[in-house]
C-alpha positions, 0 to 999 in steps of 0.5 A, a space after each residue: 561633785 556630780 556623781 557619788 558611787 557608793 559601795 554597800 556592805 560596810 559603807 552604807 549598811 551594817 550587814 555584818 551579823 546577817 552575813 556572818 549568820 549566812 556563812 555559818 549556816 552554810 558551813 553547818 549545811 556542809 557539815 562544818 563548824 562555825 567560824 568567828 564573825 570577825 573572820 567572816 568580815 575579812 572575807 567580804 568584799 569580792 562577791 559571794 562566790 569568793 566569800 563562800 570559797 574562803 569560808 569553806 577553806 582550801 580543802 573544799 572542792 569546786 562541787 562543794 563550793 557550788 553547793 555551798 554558794 547555792 545554799 548561801 544565796 538562798 539562805 541569805 536572801 531570806 535573812 538579809 534584813 534580820 539585823 541589817 541597818 543603815 549606818 548612823 548618819 547615812 540616811 540624813 546625808 543621802 537626804 541632803 545630797 538628793 535634795 541638792 540633785 547630786 547623782 547617787 548610785 550603788 556599785 557593790 559585789 553583792 548580788 544585785 537582786 539582794 542588794 536592791 531588796 535591802 536598799 528598798 527595805 531600808 527606805 532609801 531606794 529612791 535616792 539612787 538612780 542606779 544600783 549595780 551588783 556583782 552579777 550586773 556585769 561579767 566582771 566585778 570590782 575592782 574592775 572599772 566596768 561598773 564605774 565606767 557604765 555609771 559615768 556614761 549613764 549619769 553624764 558625769 565628768 570623771 574628775 567630778 566623780 567619787 567612789 565611796 567605800 570601806 576597803 582596798 577593793 573600792 579604792 582600787 576600783 576608783 583608781 582603775 576608773 581614774 576617779 576620786 576615792 573616799 574611804 570610810 573609817 567604819 565598816 569591814 576593812 578600813 585597815 586595808 587603806 594602808 595598802 590602797 590609800 584613799 584621796 580622803 577619808 571620812 568618819 561619818 557620812 555627813 562629812 561627805 555631804 558637807 564636803 560635796 555641798 560646800 564645794 558646790 556653793 563655791 563653784 
């Protein structure tokens, strides 16, 4: 493999608690009560606007959603590192892949400025040649524009590129770009693989590094 493209939330980072706190702070700001953290997890994956639209419910007006989104972005930007950590084994796997000159990138639907802040804050910013967020392009995942851009920038063959993620959104993105899809069994929404099966699944990030580096030694 020449290029590995990673989703962020639920794939590289465990950000569940900080996102849930941000959502419930937003609901409080809008005069609403909290919702369970497990429900917030199910709302994640399609970007902050969709997250807030779902969290505020069907009765929320477009003005409500706009006000809620503005508050959420401001609140989350200040609190996105309160509890967020890399998943076990992620740092070690990234170190191995970087050492062997595998091109690594992040493609997330989270706003790019916050994404970069978190990645750098966790000490892995220099592992990735590019970080793209939900506002980096005019279309979000599962649109393939992010992968297509990364393929061009990395000069990587489509058949030697893998999209790695924890939800059907990531698998759909890979399919739309005609690249391989790797699913992770941890994260927010691995149960959605039933509707969008990956090409292969890993239980910890070291398995991906093993697979990639073993293949490199045999080619």
